[in-house]
N, CA, C and O of each residue as an XYZ file, in Angstrom:
488
protein
N      -9.908    -29.845    -39.590
C      -8.965    -28.832    -39.169
C      -7.973    -29.470    -38.202
O      -8.355    -30.262    -37.341
N      -6.726    -29.127    -38.349
C      -5.680    -29.646    -37.491
C      -5.470    -28.700    -36.327
O      -5.431    -27.484    -36.513
N      -5.336    -29.242    -35.142
C      -5.062    -28.404    -33.975
C      -3.645    -28.676    -33.499
O      -3.226    -29.829    -33.395
N      -2.919    -27.625    -33.215
C      -1.530    -27.741    -32.770
C      -1.388    -27.078    -31.425
O      -1.776    -25.921    -31.264
N      -0.844    -27.779    -30.460
C      -0.494    -27.163    -29.185
C       0.938    -26.685    -29.313
O       1.845    -27.487    -29.532
N       1.147    -25.397    -29.181
C       2.473    -24.812    -29.376
C       3.256    -24.803    -28.069
O       2.736    -24.385    -27.034
N       4.487    -25.258    -28.113
C       5.375    -25.212    -26.961
C       6.415    -24.118    -27.100
O       7.064    -23.752    -26.120
N       6.578    -23.601    -28.285
C       7.565    -22.558    -28.517
C       6.968    -21.524    -29.443
O       5.974    -21.775    -30.125
N       7.585    -20.363    -29.459
C       7.112    -19.291    -30.313
C       7.328    -19.653    -31.781
O       8.390    -20.162    -32.138
N       6.336    -19.399    -32.636
C       6.563    -19.601    -34.064
C       7.726    -18.736    -34.524
O       7.861    -17.590    -34.095
N       8.552    -19.276    -35.384
C       9.688    -18.532    -35.896
C      10.905    -18.600    -34.999
O      11.959    -18.079    -35.364
N      10.795    -19.231    -33.822
C      11.960    -19.363    -32.951
C      12.953    -20.307    -33.605
O      12.604    -21.036    -34.534
N      14.174    -20.296    -33.129
C      15.214    -21.145    -33.717
C      14.715    -22.579    -33.801
O      14.326    -23.175    -32.796
N      14.731    -23.121    -35.004
C      14.283    -24.496    -35.196
C      12.778    -24.628    -35.336
O      12.291    -25.702    -35.689
N      12.021    -23.560    -35.067
C      10.572    -23.619    -35.154
C      10.099    -23.184    -36.527
O      10.834    -22.543    -37.278
N       8.877    -23.536    -36.844
C       8.307    -23.146    -38.125
C       7.805    -21.715    -38.046
O       7.586    -21.184    -36.958
N       7.627    -21.102    -39.190
C       7.116    -19.738    -39.218
C       5.639    -19.737    -38.849
O       4.993    -20.785    -38.850
N       5.107    -18.559    -38.534
C       3.703    -18.402    -38.180
C       2.822    -18.890    -39.319
O       1.820    -19.563    -39.078
N       3.180    -18.560    -40.561
C       2.375    -18.964    -41.701
C       2.358    -20.482    -41.867
O       1.323    -21.045    -42.224
N       3.475    -21.151    -41.619
C       3.514    -22.606    -41.743
C       2.598    -23.254    -40.721
O       1.937    -24.247    -41.027
N       2.546    -22.708    -39.509
C       1.687    -23.273    -38.480
C       0.216    -23.008    -38.751
O      -0.636    -23.788    -38.325
N      -0.099    -21.926    -39.449
C      -1.487    -21.515    -39.558
C      -2.151    -21.844    -40.885
O      -3.294    -21.439    -41.098
N      -1.504    -22.544    -41.765
C      -2.093    -22.844    -43.066
C      -3.290    -23.773    -42.887
O      -3.155    -24.989    -43.018
N      -4.465    -23.204    -42.588
C      -5.675    -23.987    -42.381
C      -5.692    -24.740    -41.075
O      -6.357    -25.769    -40.958
N      -4.977    -24.248    -40.100
C      -4.888    -24.940    -38.822
C      -5.289    -24.025    -37.682
O      -5.557    -22.838    -37.869
N      -5.322    -24.613    -36.497
C      -5.636    -23.855    -35.294
C      -4.495    -24.034    -34.298
O      -4.058    -25.151    -34.020
N      -4.025    -22.909    -33.771
C      -2.962    -22.919    -32.769
C      -3.571    -22.425    -31.470
O      -4.163    -21.346    -31.426
N      -3.427    -23.208    -30.415
C      -3.990    -22.834    -29.115
C      -2.877    -22.817    -28.072
O      -2.095    -23.759    -27.950
N      -2.832    -21.712    -27.322
C      -1.845    -21.558    -26.245
C      -2.547    -20.931    -25.059
O      -3.617    -20.341    -25.205
N      -1.953    -21.055    -23.894
C      -2.500    -20.340    -22.740
C      -1.360    -19.816    -21.883
O      -0.238    -20.322    -21.909
N      -1.692    -18.786    -21.128
C      -0.738    -18.188    -20.206
C      -1.509    -17.760    -18.964
O      -2.627    -17.255    -19.064
N      -0.910    -17.962    -17.797
C      -1.482    -17.494    -16.546
C      -0.818    -16.174    -16.188
O       0.409    -16.075    -16.197
N      -1.607    -15.169    -15.876
C      -1.080    -13.843    -15.577
C      -1.577    -13.374    -14.221
O      -2.640    -13.789    -13.759
N      -0.801    -12.508    -13.592
C      -1.179    -11.917    -12.308
C      -1.957    -10.639    -12.570
O      -1.457     -9.533    -12.362
N      -3.185    -10.810    -13.026
C      -4.081     -9.694    -13.309
C      -5.504    -10.236    -13.263
O      -5.734    -11.428    -13.465
N      -6.441     -9.359    -12.997
C      -7.838     -9.792    -12.988
C      -8.317     -9.972    -14.432
O      -7.724     -9.413    -15.354
N      -9.381    -10.744    -14.630
C      -9.939    -10.861    -15.978
C     -10.298     -9.491    -16.570
O     -10.131     -9.272    -17.770
N     -10.783     -8.586    -15.741
C     -11.130     -7.245    -16.208
C      -9.899     -6.489    -16.712
O      -9.969     -5.800    -17.729
N      -8.776     -6.615    -16.007
C      -7.537     -5.955    -16.435
C      -7.014     -6.550    -17.745
O      -6.547     -5.818    -18.619
N      -7.092     -7.872    -17.878
C      -6.658     -8.527    -19.117
C      -7.534     -8.069    -20.274
O      -7.027     -7.721    -21.341
N      -8.848     -8.070    -20.065
C      -9.776     -7.669    -21.114
C      -9.500     -6.231    -21.539
O      -9.470     -5.934    -22.734
N      -9.298     -5.341    -20.578
C      -8.999     -3.937    -20.880
C      -7.718     -3.816    -21.702
O      -7.638     -2.985    -22.608
N      -6.727     -4.630    -21.395
C      -5.468     -4.599    -22.157
C      -5.679     -5.047    -23.599
O      -4.988     -4.576    -24.503
N      -6.625     -5.948    -23.818
C      -6.875     -6.440    -25.175
C      -7.730     -5.499    -26.014
O      -7.555     -5.425    -27.230
N      -8.644     -4.784    -25.385
C      -9.572     -3.960    -26.167
C      -9.094     -2.525    -26.367
O      -9.712     -1.776    -27.125
N      -8.021     -2.129    -25.713
C      -7.508     -0.774    -25.922
C      -6.236     -0.823    -26.759
O      -5.435     -1.749    -26.634
N      -6.061      0.170    -27.601
C      -4.873      0.230    -28.450
C      -3.598      0.279    -27.611
O      -2.621     -0.408    -27.912
N      -3.614      1.093    -26.558
C      -2.438      1.205    -25.680
C      -2.128     -0.137    -25.008
O      -0.964     -0.524    -24.909
N      -3.158     -0.842    -24.549
C      -2.957     -2.142    -23.920
C      -2.396     -3.170    -24.887
O      -1.496     -3.934    -24.537
N      -2.930     -3.190    -26.113
C      -2.427     -4.142    -27.113
C      -0.971     -3.859    -27.462
O      -0.170     -4.787    -27.578
N      -0.625     -2.594    -27.630
C       0.758     -2.257    -27.955
C       1.702     -2.709    -26.845
O       2.793     -3.210    -27.120
N       1.288     -2.534    -25.602
C       2.143     -2.910    -24.475
C       2.188     -4.431    -24.294
O       3.255     -5.002    -24.072
N       1.037     -5.074    -24.388
C       0.970     -6.496    -24.067
C       1.369     -7.374    -25.243
O       2.108     -8.343    -25.072
N       0.880     -7.037    -26.447
C       1.120     -7.892    -27.616
C       2.291     -7.432    -28.465
O       2.838     -8.211    -29.245
N       2.677     -6.183    -28.320
C       3.772     -5.612    -29.113
C       3.521     -5.818    -30.604
O       4.435     -6.157    -31.356
N       2.289     -5.612    -31.017
C       1.876     -5.746    -32.422
C       1.132     -4.479    -32.807
O      -0.096     -4.443    -32.734
N       1.846     -3.444    -33.215
C       1.188     -2.186    -33.510
C       0.922     -1.973    -35.000
O       0.319     -0.962    -35.363
N       1.343     -2.874    -35.863
C       1.180     -2.668    -37.299
C       0.135     -3.585    -37.928
O       0.187     -3.854    -39.128
N      -0.807     -4.061    -37.131
C      -1.841     -4.950    -37.650
C      -3.202     -4.269    -37.597
O      -3.492     -3.482    -36.696
N      -4.018     -4.591    -38.577
C      -5.398     -4.120    -38.572
C      -6.228     -5.139    -37.808
O      -6.087     -6.344    -38.016
N      -7.096     -4.654    -36.922
C      -7.931     -5.524    -36.100
C      -9.391     -5.195    -36.342
O      -9.790     -4.030    -36.353
N     -10.194     -6.257    -36.538
C     -11.641     -6.118    -36.701
C     -12.304     -7.032    -35.678
O     -12.137     -8.250    -35.730
N     -13.053     -6.449    -34.750
C     -13.697     -7.210    -33.675
C     -14.880     -8.003    -34.240
O     -15.744     -7.454    -34.924
N     -14.897     -9.306    -33.940
C     -16.015    -10.166    -34.340
C     -17.045    -10.264    -33.220
O     -18.244    -10.126    -33.462
N     -16.576    -10.504    -31.987
C     -17.497    -10.571    -30.849
C     -16.772    -10.146    -29.578
O     -15.554    -10.268    -29.450
N     -17.570     -9.646    -28.654
C     -17.006     -9.088    -27.432
C     -17.945     -9.417    -26.273
O     -19.098     -8.984    -26.264
N     -17.454    -10.182    -25.296
C     -18.241    -10.569    -24.131
C     -17.428    -10.264    -22.870
O     -16.842    -11.172    -22.281
N     -17.386     -8.986    -22.449
C     -16.544     -8.587    -21.315
C     -16.929     -9.312    -20.029
O     -18.119     -9.532    -19.804
N     -15.997     -9.686    -19.190
C     -14.560     -9.744    -19.441
C     -14.073    -11.148    -19.767
O     -12.895    -11.449    -19.575
N     -14.970    -12.025    -20.265
C     -14.594    -13.428    -20.461
C     -14.085    -13.787    -21.854
O     -13.296    -14.722    -21.994
N     -14.520    -13.063    -22.886
C     -14.188    -13.528    -24.247
C     -14.125    -12.354    -25.220
O     -14.932    -11.426    -25.173
N     -13.135    -12.436    -26.102
C     -12.981    -11.465    -27.173
C     -12.528    -12.230    -28.406
O     -11.647    -13.086    -28.325
N     -13.133    -11.917    -29.552
C     -12.740    -12.563    -30.805
C     -12.511    -11.461    -31.835
O     -13.352    -10.581    -32.020
N     -11.363    -11.525    -32.499
C     -11.084    -10.560    -33.554
C     -10.411    -11.238    -34.729
O      -9.892    -12.349    -34.624
N     -10.435    -10.535    -35.857
C      -9.663    -10.898    -37.035
C      -8.567     -9.859    -37.136
O      -8.810     -8.663    -36.975
N      -7.358    -10.328    -37.403
C      -6.279     -9.367    -37.593
C      -5.410     -9.788    -38.748
O      -5.306    -10.967    -39.086
N      -4.777     -8.774    -39.356
C      -3.922     -9.036    -40.507
C      -2.808     -8.010    -40.538
O      -3.008     -6.833    -40.237
N      -1.632     -8.486    -40.908
C      -0.505     -7.603    -41.124
C      -0.462     -7.203    -42.587
O      -1.229     -7.714    -43.402
N       0.427     -6.298    -42.911
C       0.517     -5.789    -44.280
C       0.770     -6.904    -45.290
O       0.149     -6.922    -46.353
N       1.667     -7.828    -44.978
C       2.027     -8.906    -45.904
C       1.584    -10.278    -45.398
O       2.128    -11.298    -45.821
N       0.599    -10.311    -44.496
C       0.152    -11.573    -43.915
C      -1.346    -11.728    -44.109
O      -2.077    -10.738    -44.112
N      -1.811    -12.963    -44.271
C      -3.252    -13.175    -44.397
C      -3.949    -12.945    -43.058
O      -3.331    -13.046    -41.998
N      -5.238    -12.638    -43.123
C      -6.021    -12.448    -41.902
C      -6.185    -13.779    -41.178
O      -6.359    -14.827    -41.799
N      -6.126    -13.711    -39.855
C      -6.400    -14.883    -39.022
C      -7.413    -14.485    -37.957
O      -7.521    -13.317    -37.583
N      -8.147    -15.474    -37.479
C      -9.146    -15.261    -36.425
C      -8.497    -15.614    -35.095
O      -7.915    -16.688    -34.941
N      -8.603    -14.701    -34.139
C      -7.986    -14.914    -32.836
C      -9.062    -14.785    -31.768
O      -9.772    -13.781    -31.707
N      -9.178    -15.813    -30.923
C     -10.113    -15.733    -29.801
C      -9.323    -15.739    -28.503
O      -8.328    -16.450    -28.363
N      -9.785    -14.938    -27.565
C      -9.197    -14.861    -26.234
C     -10.269    -15.263    -25.239
O     -11.284    -14.579    -25.106
N     -10.052    -16.361    -24.545
C     -10.941    -16.773    -23.464
C     -10.202    -16.482    -22.168
O      -9.081    -16.948    -21.969
N     -10.831    -15.711    -21.286
C     -10.187    -15.253    -20.063
C     -10.911    -15.900    -18.885
O     -12.110    -15.699    -18.693
N     -10.164    -16.684    -18.097
C     -10.730    -17.454    -16.999
C     -10.116    -16.966    -15.687
O      -8.895    -16.888    -15.556
N     -10.969    -16.640    -14.723
C     -10.479    -16.193    -13.416
C      -9.807    -17.351    -12.689
O     -10.310    -18.475    -12.690
N      -8.673    -17.069    -12.074
C      -7.945    -18.013    -11.230
C      -7.830    -17.403     -9.835
O      -8.004    -16.194     -9.682
N      -7.541    -18.209     -8.819
C      -7.378    -17.642     -7.472
C      -6.300    -16.550     -7.398
O      -6.407    -15.621     -6.598
N      -5.270    -16.668     -8.234
C      -4.178    -15.693     -8.164
C      -4.026    -14.893     -9.456
O      -2.922    -14.451     -9.773
N      -5.106    -14.697    -10.204
C      -5.001    -13.939    -11.444
C      -5.975    -14.434    -12.492
O      -7.161    -14.615    -12.216
N      -5.469    -14.653    -13.698
C      -6.326    -15.089    -14.799
C      -5.537    -15.974    -15.754
O      -4.326    -15.818    -15.914
N      -6.235    -16.891    -16.377
C      -5.664    -17.697    -17.464
C      -6.227    -17.138    -18.767
O      -7.436    -16.963    -18.913
N      -5.335    -16.864    -19.699
C      -5.728    -16.364    -21.010
C      -5.464    -17.479    -22.011
O      -4.321    -17.888    -22.214
N      -6.529    -17.965    -22.633
C      -6.424    -19.020    -23.633
C      -6.590    -18.355    -24.993
O      -7.637    -17.780    -25.289
N      -5.551    -18.437    -25.815
C      -5.534    -17.784    -27.117
C      -5.589    -18.862    -28.193
O      -4.773    -19.783    -28.211
N      -6.557    -18.731    -29.083
C      -6.688    -19.660    -30.199
C      -6.655    -18.846    -31.486
O      -7.474    -17.948    -31.684
N      -5.704    -19.165    -32.358
C      -5.595    -18.462    -33.631
C      -5.846    -19.460    -34.750
O      -5.259    -20.542    -34.786
N      -6.734    -19.071    -35.665
C      -7.146    -19.959    -36.753
C      -7.013    -19.230    -38.080
O      -7.417    -18.076    -38.221
N      -6.441    -19.925    -39.040
C      -6.359    -19.387    -40.403
C      -7.427    -20.082    -41.232
O      -7.525    -21.309    -41.206
N      -8.225    -19.322    -41.965
C      -9.258    -19.962    -42.779
C      -8.641    -20.736    -43.938
O      -7.602    -20.351    -44.475
N      -9.289    -21.823    -44.314
C      -8.827    -22.613    -45.452
C      -9.269    -21.998    -46.775
O      -8.592    -22.148    -47.792
N     -10.407    -21.304    -46.758
C     -10.934    -20.726    -47.989
C     -10.027    -19.583    -48.436
O      -9.700    -18.718    -47.624
N      -9.612    -19.555    -49.699
C      -8.668    -18.532    -50.178
C      -9.345    -17.188    -50.445
O      -9.479    -16.782    -51.599
N      -9.772    -16.496    -49.387
C     -10.485    -15.231    -49.544
C      -9.699    -14.179    -50.325
O     -10.281    -13.533    -51.197
N      -8.395    -13.972    -50.055
C      -7.667    -12.953    -50.820
C      -7.651    -13.263    -52.322
O      -7.783    -12.353    -53.140
N      -7.492    -14.531    -52.687
C      -7.473    -14.898    -54.103
C      -8.834    -14.637    -54.737
O      -8.909    -14.158    -55.869
N      -9.900    -14.947    -54.023
C     -11.245    -14.710    -54.537
C     -11.480    -13.212    -54.711
O     -11.963    -12.775    -55.755
N     -11.143    -12.437    -53.705
C     -11.351    -10.978    -53.766
C     -10.555    -10.351    -54.896
O     -11.028     -9.403    -55.522
N      -9.365    -10.852    -55.171
C      -8.514    -10.289    -56.218
C      -9.112    -10.503    -57.602
O      -8.777     -9.774    -58.535
N      -9.979    -11.478    -57.748
C     -10.569    -11.796    -59.059
C     -11.840    -11.008    -59.359
O     -12.371    -11.088    -60.466
N     -12.328    -10.252    -58.384
C     -13.544     -9.483    -58.570
C     -13.275     -7.998    -58.414
O     -12.439     -7.589    -57.607
N     -13.982     -7.200    -59.184
C     -13.879     -5.752    -59.063
C     -14.686     -5.316    -57.844
O     -15.658     -5.972    -57.470
N     -14.284     -4.215    -57.230
C     -15.031     -3.674    -56.101
C     -16.376     -3.145    -56.590
O     -16.468     -2.571    -57.676
N     -17.388     -3.337    -55.805
C     -18.722     -2.881    -56.137
C     -19.035     -1.659    -55.297
O     -18.912     -1.707    -54.073
N     -19.434     -0.573    -55.922
C     -19.766      0.639    -55.199
C     -21.056      0.422    -54.430
O     -22.006     -0.173    -54.939
N     -21.078      0.916    -53.189
C     -22.275      0.736    -52.349
C     -23.332      1.749    -52.673
O     -24.402      1.743    -52.063
């Protein structure tokens, strides 16, 4: 797996699109914020917090693991985008918190596999 440290937003002028960066790769970024780890975690796990902080209201989110207030892992997907795994590691700092975000796109073509099989009734 290739790891990329991002210095600019995907899709920014001259930058590659989000899909180009995530084709079987891992993108890791961090940001220091003036908030406690508990406040950051609350912003990530509530719909209102995500809308305000991430400005991503049209994605489906499925929680994989939750370890308040240090770590949250979810899978999310947009209507026309493949699902990616996103982990948030929240580290307390003397003046706030560092949020380390790692987004990974799986290499296995799950959508293609699912499209070839009929749904099975439970």
